[in-house]
C-alpha positions as a printed NumPy array, in Angstrom:
array([[ -0.438,  -0.108,   0.009],
       [  1.026,   3.559,  -0.647],
       [  0.881,   6.192,   2.232],
       [  1.563,   6.64 ,   5.75 ],
       [  0.78 ,   4.33 ,   8.158],
       [ -2.762,   5.08 ,  10.147],
       [ -4.415,   2.652,  12.708],
       [ -7.734,   2.844,  14.377],
       [ -7.702,   1.011,  17.882],
       [-11.006,   0.327,  19.644],
       [-10.914,   0.545,  23.05 ],
       [-14.126,  -1.111,  24.761],
       [-12.994,  -1.544,  28.522],
       [-11.231,   2.221,  28.96 ],
       [ -8.142,   0.582,  29.897],
       [ -5.957,   2.853,  26.802],
       [ -7.63 ,   5.87 ,  28.143],
       [ -5.934,   5.571,  31.258],
       [ -2.205,   5.717,  29.85 ],
       [ -3.68 ,   8.53 ,  27.199],
       [ -4.507,  11.299,  29.709],
       [ -5.252,   9.868,  33.073],
       [ -9.36 ,  10.042,  32.406],
       [-11.093,   6.369,  32.519],
       [-13.329,   6.332,  29.68 ],
       [-15.034,   3.201,  28.139],
       [-15.864,   2.773,  24.502],
       [-13.314,   4.856,  23.167],
       [-11.256,   5.015,  19.854],
       [ -7.835,   5.941,  19.446],
       [ -7.289,   7.269,  16.09 ],
       [ -3.58 ,   7.971,  14.331],
       [ -2.513,   9.98 ,  11.654],
       [ -6.116,  11.461,  11.009],
       [ -5.397,  14.912,  12.366],
       [ -9.164,  16.137,  10.33 ],
       [-10.832,  13.662,  12.667],
       [ -9.282,  14.937,  15.948],
       [ -9.853,  19.159,  14.476],
       [-13.459,  18.248,  13.257],
       [-14.503,  17.006,  16.709],
       [-12.86 ,  19.319,  19.194],
       [-15.447,  18.144,  21.928],
       [-15.503,  14.517,  21.691],
       [-11.775,  13.903,  20.368],
       [ -8.873,  14.593,  23.244],
       [ -4.963,  15.101,  22.589],
       [ -2.574,  13.487,  24.687],
       [ -0.985,  14.722,  27.979],
       [  2.193,  13.888,  26.631],
       [  2.196,  14.278,  22.486],
       [  5.809,  13.027,  22.869],
       [  4.943,   9.367,  24.015],
       [  1.769,   9.133,  21.299],
       [  2.612,  10.311,  17.672],
       [  0.046,  11.804,  16.433],
       [ -2.575,   9.934,  18.203],
       [ -5.764,  11.06 ,  19.12 ],
       [ -8.656,   9.636,  21.775],
       [-12.101,  10.121,  20.41 ],
       [-15.243,   8.967,  23.179],
       [-17.986,   6.521,  22.569],
       [-20.182,  10.15 ,  20.644],
       [-18.297,   9.098,  17.564],
       [-18.535,   5.879,  15.26 ],
       [-15.228,   5.665,  13.495],
       [-14.726,   3.362,  10.608],
       [-12.339,   2.466,   7.797],
       [-13.033,   1.572,   4.413],
       [-10.563,  -0.022,   1.843],
       [-10.875,  -0.664,  -1.438],
       [ -8.444,  -2.743,  -2.906],
       [ -8.04 ,  -4.929,  -6.194],
       [ -9.547,  -2.666,  -8.589],
       [-10.144,  -4.146, -12.086],
       [ -7.465,  -3.015, -14.558],
       [ -4.861,   0.255, -13.771],
       [ -7.101,   2.389, -15.781],
       [ -9.616,   2.182, -12.996],
       [ -6.941,   3.894, -10.503],
       [ -6.305,   6.17 , -12.722],
       [-10.382,   6.945, -13.175],
       [-10.619,   7.233,  -9.214],
       [ -7.186,   8.796,  -8.051],
       [ -7.479,  12.085,  -6.719],
       [-11.295,  12.09 ,  -6.023],
       [-13.304,  12.765,  -3.4  ],
       [-15.589,  10.399,  -1.772],
       [-17.981,  11.373,   0.554],
       [-19.107,   8.621,   2.977],
       [-22.554,   9.316,   5.135],
       [-24.251,   6.814,   7.781],
       [-26.844,   4.864,   6.954],
       [-29.748,   5.393,   9.448],
       [-31.427,   2.023,   9.106]])
């Protein structure tokens, strides 16, 4: 894969949030290298107490549902160039 490494870690019991900023939160999501999620949700995502230990990682509370979608194995290289640089818009489905 091309590009930098990005991570989404789901913490269901709150054990990682204690190491992050000392506050116990359950069902959190740790995101690494997704600055747009952090900047768009300042009331729901938190920066670490010590930024040098966490390498561009933020903690988001349970009110945000974060999922990653990856599309692989497009048919033929011509399809890659058709979608390269095109913005993808995703909306949650209510039902």
